[in-house]
N, C-alpha and C positions, 0 to 999 in steps of 0.2 A: 611426369613423375607424380606420385601420390603425395599429398600433404599428410605426414604422419605426426604432426605436432599434436600434443595432448592439451586440451583445454582443462585448466585446473577445476573449473566448475563441474566438469563431467567426470569427476573422480570422487572417491570417498572423502576427500578433503574439501568438498564443495562448500561446507559451512564457513570456511576461512576465506573463500574467494568469491562467493555470490555477491552480486551488486545490482543496483537498479538497472532495469532493462532485461533481466533474466526472467525466464518463465519457469516456474516450479510447479510440481504436482503436490496439491494440498487438499485435505478433506475440509473444505470450507463449510461451516455450519449454515444451514438455511432454516428459516422459521417454519416453512411448510413441511420439512422433514420431521419436525417434532422430536420427541425424546426417544422414539423407537429406532434402534439401529444406529449405525455410524453413517455420517454423510459420505457421499461418493467422492472419490478423488476427482479433482478438476484442475485444469491449468489456472494458475494464478500469476499475475504480473507483479514482480517486485518493484514497488514504487520508490522505496528508500531502505537504507540500512542504518540502524542506530545502535549505539553502544551505551548501555546503562549498567552501572555496577560491574563492569568487566564482562558482561554478557552481551552477545550480539542479537539484535532483533531485526526482523524484516517487516516492513509495512507492505502488505500484499493486497492486491485488488482482485476481486471476484471475476472469473472468466466464464463466458457462456457463448454457446453457438446459437442461442435463441435470437430471433429477430423481433420478438415482442418488445414493446416499449415499457414493460413493467419495471425494469431496472435501468435507470438512466442517471447520468451525471458524471462528469469528469471521465469521459469514455476515451479509450484508445482502441481503434478498429484495426484488425489485421485481416484484410479482405483478399488481397491478391495471393495467388498460389505461391509465387516465389517468396513472398514475405512470411506466409504461415508455415511453409516447409522449413525455412531457416530457423524459425522460432520453435520448431519441434512440435508443431500442431498438425492435426489431420485435416482440419477444415477451417473455413473463415471463423474467426472468433473476435468477440469484443470484450474488453476488460472494463469493468465498471468501477472507477475509482471512488465513486460515492459509497460503494460497499467495500470497505477496506478494514483490515485487521492488523494490529501490531502483535506479532507473535515471536517468541524466542526461536532461534534457529534449531534449538534442541527439541522442539515440540514434537510429540509423537504423531501428530496428524500430517506431517510431511510424509509423502509416499516415496520411498526409496526404491529405485530400480535395482533389482538384484544383480543384473549383469555388470553395472558400472558402479553401484554403491552411491548414487547421487539422486537427489530429488529434482535436479535441474533438467528441464526438457530441451531448452534452447535459449535463444536470445533475440530480442528485437533488433532490427536494423532498418536503415532507410527511413521512409516516411513514417512508419509506425513508431520508430524511435524518436523522431522529431515531435510527433504528437504526444508521446510520453513526456518529453521535456516540457512541452506547453502545459500539460496537466500538472506536472510536478510544480511548475512555477505558480500556477493558480492555487494549488493546495498550500504551498509555502506562504504565498501572499495572504491567504485567509488565516493561516496560523499566526502570522505576524500581526494582522489586524486584531485578532482575538486577544493576543498577548498585550498589544498596545492598549486595548480597551480595559483589560484587567488591571494593567499598571496605572492607568489614569484614574481608576476607581480606588486604588489603594494609595495611602500615604505611608511611607516608611518612617517610623518613629526613630529617635536616636538610639533606642535599645535594639532596633532591628526587627521589631514585631510589626506586622501590618495592621493598619486600622482602616476602616471604611472612611473614605473622604466624605465630609458633610457638605452637601450642596444646599444652598438656600434658594428657595423658589418663592415667587410671590403669587398668591392666590387672592385675587381681588386687591385689597390694599394691605393684607396681612402677610407677614413673612412666615413661611412654613418650611420646616427642615425636612429634607427628603433623605 
């Protein structure tokens, strides 16, 4: 018997249901494309969904079929045929988490398929999904480290305003305020 269940991300209500691990079609801006014309639509991996001010945002990673090493860092590879077909891709693709954007889900550069009304192409599963979780963990850890460094540099005054923490350093025998 055929599975006739409808995936909510593959409908025109996709913005309400999209989550990390989904592959979306988006016109990701590239420096080499310059200002002339619109960037081409490419598959992008949703790394995270955030809500700010009542609006949903997607953190998306650039997808490419190129094997060149020009875009590297925080990569998720979808190499095996079974994996890329399930993900809605035509060929092996790697997603470069080092090249990521936080965009509102209402952004006009999402490319909506006319037949289903959704920008979602598919979803990662298996080993690529496990690799995504590892990349997400590294990105979140780096964000936590950066936030901790910012917090350690700021001292909150009783009024709630931030001030730069003064650190004393010794240069030779003289105290220097940094």
